[in-house]
C-alpha positions in Angstrom: 103.6 97.7 62.0 101.5 97.5 65.1 98.6 100.0 65.5 98.0 101.8 68.9 94.8 103.6 69.5 95.4 106.4 72.0 92.2 107.7 73.6 93.0 111.1 75.3 90.9 114.2 75.6 93.9 116.5 76.4 95.1 117.6 72.9 98.7 118.3 73.9 99.0 115.0 75.8 97.5 113.1 72.8 100.0 114.7 70.5 102.9 113.8 72.8 101.8 110.2 72.9 101.4 110.2 69.1 104.9 111.6 68.7 106.6 109.3 71.2 104.8 106.1 70.1 105.5 106.9 66.4 109.2 107.2 67.2 108.9 103.7 68.8 107.7 102.4 65.4 103.9 102.2 66.0 101.1 103.4 63.7 99.2 105.7 66.1 95.5 106.6 65.9 94.0 109.3 68.2 90.5 109.6 69.6 89.5 112.5 72.0 86.7 110.6 73.8 85.1 107.2 74.2 82.6 107.7 71.5 85.3 108.6 69.0 87.3 105.6 70.2 84.5 103.2 69.4 84.2 104.8 65.9 88.0 104.4 65.3 87.9 100.7 66.3 85.1 100.1 63.8 87.1 101.8 61.1 90.3 99.9 61.8 90.8 97.4 64.7 94.0 98.4 66.6 96.5 96.0 68.1 96.2 97.7 71.4 94.3 100.6 73.1 95.7 103.2 75.6 92.6 104.6 77.3 92.1 107.6 79.5 89.2 107.4 81.9 87.9 110.9 82.5 86.7 112.4 79.2 83.8 114.3 77.9 80.9 112.7 75.8 81.8 109.1 76.9 84.3 108.1 79.6 86.9 105.4 79.2 85.1 102.8 81.3 81.9 102.9 79.3 83.9 103.0 76.0 86.0 100.1 77.2 82.9 98.0 77.9 81.4 98.7 74.5 84.7 97.9 72.7 85.4 94.7 74.6 81.8 93.5 73.9 82.6 93.4 70.2 86.4 92.9 70.3 87.3 91.0 73.4 90.8 90.2 72.2 92.1 93.8 72.0 94.4 94.5 74.9 93.5 97.7 76.8 95.8 99.8 79.0 94.0 102.2 81.3 96.2 105.4 81.4 94.8 107.9 83.9 96.0 110.6 86.3 93.8 109.0 89.0 95.2 106.0 90.9 91.9 105.7 92.8 90.2 104.1 89.7 92.4 101.1 90.2 90.1 99.9 93.0 87.0 100.4 90.8 85.9 96.9 89.6 84.7 98.5 86.3 88.4 99.0 85.4 89.4 95.4 86.1 88.6 94.3 82.5 91.5 96.3 81.4 94.8 94.4 80.8 96.9 97.0 82.6 96.5 100.1 84.6 99.1 102.9 84.5 99.0 106.2 86.3 100.0 109.0 83.9 103.5 110.4 84.2 105.6 112.8 82.1 108.0 109.9 81.7 106.4 107.6 79.2 108.9 104.7 79.8 106.4 102.6 81.9 103.7 103.0 79.2 106.1 102.2 76.4 107.4 99.1 78.2 103.8 97.9 79.0 102.8 98.3 75.3 105.9 96.3 74.2 105.2 93.6 76.8 101.5 93.3 75.9 102.2 93.2 72.1 104.9 90.6 72.9 107.6 92.7 71.3 111.2 92.0 72.4 112.6 95.2 73.8 
């Protein structure tokens, strides 16, 4: 079973992702900010990370840099409500960039594609 780390500061959105991705057959870990995400990765290295950008304590861009410095092979999907970050070169180290939507189809498909799972 593949493990997905979802980094999301909105509690309800995090629970939605956990529920939807669990139904897809993934083991889901949650973190509510970048600092917590780094701690989760140290506990158990996930197969893929879905990372929000705007969060308290430590934002997703800073956390992504710290995680990739130690674990450069973990694919990261930036999942944010702000399309403007796509032009920020600091996000370019992410493997994919998805603008949040209430329809999680695009996110689910991108996770499958990046984990090389046949849909």
